[in-house]
N, C-alpha and C positions, 0 to 999 in steps of 0.2 A: 928514455928506454921504452916509455910503452910504446912510442911512435915507428922504433928499431923495432918491436915484438910486432906489431900492426904488418909493417912493411913485408916480415919474414915469413907472415902467417901470408898475404896478400899480396905478388908479385905486383912490381909497378906497371903503368901501363905500357910502357915500351917493351917490358917484358914479355909481356902478354903476348902482343903485336910478333916479337922474335917469335915466341913459343909456335904462336897459328902459322907466320910464313916459314916455318920449318915444317910443320906438321902438311902443310899446303905443298911445300917442294918435295917432300918422303911421299904424298899421295900421287903430284906426281907423275916423280919418277917410277912408284910402283905401275904408274897405268901406263909411260912409256915402256917400261919392263914388261908390262904385258900384251902390249900391239906388238913389240918388236915380235917376242913368242910367238905370237899368231902369225906375224906376218912370214915367221920362218917353219909355220906348223908345216906348210903343204909338202918341205923337205922332206922332213921326216916321214911324213905319209907316202910321198913318194920311192922313197929307198927301195923295199920291198917288191913292188910294182914293177917297177923298171927294172933291179936286180931280174925278176922272174921271168922278165919277157925279155932282157938280153941271153939269160939262160937256154929260152925257148927257143930263139932266134938261131943259137948256137948248136942245139940238138937235133932240128927240122934238116939243118944242113949237114950234118953226117950220115945219114943213111945213105947208099948208094941207090935204093931200090927205088927210092922215093924220085916221081916223075915231080917235074919245077913244077904244076899244078897241084899235086898234091903238097908238095911241099908250103904253096900259099895258105891251102887252104887247111892245113893243119897247125900251122902257125898263127892265122886269125882263129880259128878255135880254139886255140892254145893263151892268145890275147885276150879273146872274149872269156873265158874262166876265170884269169889271173885277173881281170878286172871284175868278176863281178862276184870274186870270192875275198878280195884285199881292198877291196875302194868302197867307197859310199856313192860310188855313179851312179844314177837311173840304170836299171836292168836293159829296158830298152833303148835308151841313147847309146847304152856299148853297145849290143847286140845291132843297131842302126850303124853306128860309124864302123864297126868293125869290118859290118857286110859292103857298106860303101868302100873300105881298104881292098877286099877280095876282088869285087867286081873291077874297081880301078887299077888293081897289079897284074889283071888279067886270068884270075882263079876260077873266076865265073861271067859267063857272059851279063848283057845289062839287063836281059829281059829276065834274066833271074829276078833279080828284087821286085820288078815291077807287076812279074806275073803272079809272086808269089802273096801278094796284096790282093791278088783276088780270086785265089782260090777259096771254094767254096768252104774251107773252116773258118776265113773269115768272115762271110755272111752268116755263118750260124752261129758264131760268138754275136756279130750286134746284135743278130735279133734276141740271142738267148738273154741278153742284155736288158733288150727293151720289156719283155717276158717279168725277167728280175724287177724290173723299176716298178711294171704295174701290180704286182704281189703284192712290193712294200707299200706303192702309191693308195692302193684302195684299202688295206689296212686287213686285207687277207693274211696277211704271215703275223699280225699283229692278233687276229681274232685268233691265227691255230696256237700262237703261244701264250694267249691268254687262258686258252684250254687250260694250260698247267696248273694255275694259279688256281683255276675254280676246281678241279678235278683231284685235287692234292689235298689231304689231311696231315701229312707231316712231311720232313723234308726228305727222306728217304723216294718217297712216291714223284716227289718232286723231279728227283732227280733223274730216276726210270722215266717218265713222263718227258720230258724235257728230251732224254735223251731218242725216243720215237719221234717227235715231234722236228726235231734238228736233221734226224737221217730223212725224212719225209722231205724237208725244204730244198736238199739238195739236187731234187728233181725239178725246182725252176727258179732257183736261186744260184745261177753260176756262177760267181765268188764267192768264195770263202768267207773275206772278210765280212760280204755283204751278208752274210747269215750269221755270223756272229755278231753283227752291226741290229740285226731284225732282235734277237736275243736281249740284245741291251736291255730293255724296258723291263723284262721279267726279271734278268738280273737286279736290276735298283730297285723293282717295290719288291722281291723279295729280302735281298740283305738289309735291308731299311724295317722291314716286318721281321727278321728274324731274330735281327738286331748279336747275334753270334760271329766276331770276329773269325773261328774257323769253317766255321759254315759256305760264312763268305770266298774265302781262302778256295775251299772246295768246289763250290760253284763255279768261281773263277776260272781253275782248273778244269772243269768238266764240259764247260760249253768251247772253247774252242779247241778239246782236247773230241770231242763228238765231231765238231764241224772236220774235222780233218778228218779221223778214222771212220767217216761215212762219206766223203768225197769219193770213193770210186766204187760207189752205189750206182753213176750214171757217169755215161760218156760227156755229158756235160759239166759234170763235176768240177769240173777245172780244166784248165786254156791247157794244160800238159795233156792233157788226157786227146785233148783235140788235135795237138804236136806230134803225138805219138802213132795217132789212128790214121794222121795226111799222112807221116814217114813208112807207114807200113805201107798203106795203098800205093803210094809212090815205087817202093823197091820190087813188093811182091805180086802186087797187082791185085790184092786181097785186104780189106779191113774189116772190123769188126762192128755190126751193126750196135744201133740204139737196143736191141733188143738182146741182141745175145750181151751187149756188154752189161744190161739189168740182172740177166740170165747168172752172167759169171761174177759179178761184183754185189749183189742184192745180198744174198746172203753170207759173204765176208763181212762185209759191211755192217750190217746189224749185228753180226756176231764178235765183230770186232769191235762196237761201241757197247755194246751189253759189256765186252769182257772190260775195257775200259771204265763202263761207268760205277761195276762190282769191285775195282782197285782203288776204284780215286773216294767211293764210300768206304772199303776197310782202310785205305791206309792213310786216310784224313780227318774222317770222322770216329768217335768213340760210336759205343751202342745206344747211349744216353742221348747224343747232336741228332745221330738218324733217326730220332723215332720223336722230336721233338714237334709237337702238334703247332697248326697251323689253323689259324682261324679265316674264315671263309672271309675271301679276298673280293671288295669292292673295284670294277672294271669300268674302265672309259669309255672302254670298247661297245655303239650301239648290238644290240641284241638281233633286232632287225640288221639284214643282207640286204647292202644297198644295191642300187642297179647297176653301176660300177663295178662293184664284187661279182655279181651272176656274169656280168660280157668276161671277167677276167677269168672266173669259174671255166665258162663254158670253152674260151678259147682255150686254155688251158688245156681241160679235159681232151676237148678234137685234136692237139696241136700232141699231145702225149700219145692216145691211139695212132696218128699216124705217121709218128715216129718207129709206134712197134709193129705196124703192117708195111715196113717201106718193102718187105720182100714181094707184098703185094699188086701195091699200086705205082711201085717203081720214082714215086716221086721222093728226093733226097731227103734227108732230118734238114740239109741245108733251106735246100727252097719252104720246104714249109715254115722255118722258123721267121724264115723271110718274110711270108704270106700273113702268120701270127701275129708278129711286130706291125705291122702294115695295119691289119687290124684295129687293133690296139690303139693304134693314132688315127684313125678316120674322121676328120675332122665332124662334129656335130654328135659324133657315135663314141666314138673311143673313149678310153681313160685318161688321156694325156695326147696334148698334143705335138706336133711335129719337132719342136725346138726343145721341148721333154725329151722324148726319147731320146736325139741325140746325145743329149747331155748325160744320158744313166750310161752310156755306153766308154766301158773302159779304153778311149782312144787308146791307152798309153802300153795296154796288154795286147791290143792290137796289129801295133807297130813292132812290138818283140814277139809276136807268132810270126810274121810274116817274114821276120829278117832274121829267127833262130830255124825258120823252115829252109831258108837259102843253108844258113851254116851247116844244116844237118844233112844237109843231102847235095853240097860240096865236098864232107867228109868219103859220104858213099861213091859219089861219082868220080871221083880222081883218085878213090885206092888207098886214102888213111883212113878209115875206116878198115880196112882192113889190116893192114901194118897194124892200128892199135892194137888189134886182135889178138893178132901173131904173137905180138912182144908181150902183150901181158898174160897171158896162156900158156906159155913158152918158159916166163921164169914161174909163173908158180906153176910149170909140170903137167897141165891139165890140157888133155884132149877129147876128140867125140868116142874113145873107147874108155872112157871115164863113167862111174857108176854113175844113172840116172840123178840120185842123189845128189851126189856133189857134185852135180851144175847145179841141181835146182837151188843146193845153201848157198853155191857161191854169189849164184845170181839174187839170191834175196839179200844177202848180208850187203853185197855193191848197193843196192837199189836201198837199203834201210840206214848205211849209212851214209850215202849221199850227199842230207842234206847239212851234214855237218860240216863240209867242207867247200859248199856251195849252196847258198841261200835261197836262190829263186826258186821256184817251184817251177816253174816253165823253163829254166834256165836249166836244169838237172834232167829234165825230157831231151831236149835240144844237146845235151852233151852226151845222154848215156844211149839213147832209141838209135841214133846209129850205127852205135859199135855193136848193139845187142840183135840190129835187124845183121849187120854182116856174120856175126859167130851164129844165127842160127842157118842163114841159107848157105855158110862154108860149111858148115858143120851137120849139115841135112835135119836139122831141127825144125820146127813148127815154129816161124814167126811170131803167130798171130799170139801164142801162149809165152814166148819169151817175152815180145812186148807187154802185153797183157799184166804178166806177173811182176815184170821189174816195173811198172807203171804203179803195181799195188804198194811195192815197198816205197818208192820214192813220193806219195802220198803219205808218208809216215813222215814227219817231218814235227818233234814233240820235245828234241833236246836243247836247243834254247829259245829264249823268247824271238831272239833275229830269225827265227828260221822261218817263219810265217808272219802275215799280220792280224792273224785270226787272235794269236799268239798275244800279239805285240798292243792288240786295242785293250784288251783287258788287264793287261800288265802295269797298263799306264796310264790307268782311272786314276782319280782325286781321293778315292774311296781306298783303304790297304786293300788288296789282293791277296797276288802271290810273289815269291821271293826267286829267281833263277833257282836255287839252289832245289828249291819245292819241286821244280818243275826235272831239275835233274835228275831228283830223285824218282822221278814221277818215271820218265822214261829209262830207269835202268828198268825197271820192272816191264812197262809196257814191249821196248821193244824188243825183250828177248819172246815173249807172252805173242808179237807179230811176228816173231821168226817160225815161233814154232807152233802157229794157226796158219802161216803159209802152206808151209811140211803139212801138215793136217790136212788144208781143204784140195791141198794137191792131189796127195793120195786117196782122199776121204770122196770129191766131190767134180774138183776142175777136171782131171785128165776123160771122167766120164760123161762129160760134154762138150769135151772138142779143143779142151787146152791142154791136151797131151805132147810132152814134148815127140 
């Protein structure tokens, strides 16, 4: 009886083996099911883009007024937009692949693709990336951001000082994710030092928000600015100079950044949290400025001066930037070697911009952009006789919400700018005004983490930062603020400095 009881409590060896075999079979079966689910996952993921592409293909065949070239341009543009919005494919890969389809199908000549990669925009971007790498590599960026810790005595001061520093960095680091990465050491140091989860969350929201809202301060603040400006030059024969862009953008960028900082402080921190005292911080940055830092400072200052005085010496900012990049890479003198300089360039963005310029120009040259605008505004009942404020509100609303259905910053410019340019030229509006104001709206992308790499950089940290719901709540306020601010700036400033419709 005792042995029977013992056997009941402890199964025999064979029973244990049978149990383990059953468990193993179940696990292997689960794994097999998981593999099968993954193998068919692409079918589910492909349904939406394939269906939309099919609809787009039918749609471009219906209008009788479209030429063959316009149909091809419109279809390839729709295909790129669908793939950018509904798949995880790399945006540059999509742009290049669709551009090749456009060329092979006869929508554009072969030279259009190759010529686009040789434009001044491409060289400007290459030089700007090298300058940004020099600012980071020589610790100039770290020195600047560490001033935030050394000069602030309480949390609210940290937020305001960091806002100013990040806005200034937009003049020297052309990548939004690059500017966000520069601020990462400050974020880590402050979050560890303060030890308050709510302050950490607010700080994680602040940094990418200011990086994005201050982007409009400078022409090199984002690749989308360069795409928009180049399309403006190709279509209207005019472009916005670096100095004029700064005149238009700096006041708005600083105002939007200051309001964003104020909103974040009030929405996510209590009065007690805003006034938390900070101890004096110890930084690892040397007090003495190194020779490499001095070289970078001199080159950067000279470049900015030449950018702003282009109308006097007539050397384009692309040439100035390229020369400055070469100086920073001079052997035995520069702050980095040639290979490191090339590694600092986002070739992914370079290819995207080149391909996007071809797509955008194709929409304009073939009349596809004209067809889009005529149909959009006829459906909305808007024409050139409508009040100016209605046109402004329409442009602001479309551009501010564009990040919701198109996550890539540069893709938004490639998609919207051609339509805005045709709208301006056909209705007799100032194309520079429409392009700049729509760019201001496109720079706003705060609703979802996927809307910007800067947001993802902080949202995906190991440290607990912010939830998507926090960002959604913040955007619900800031989008309205930006819309009001754009209207106020147009009637109170922009129309008096050359941006009147």
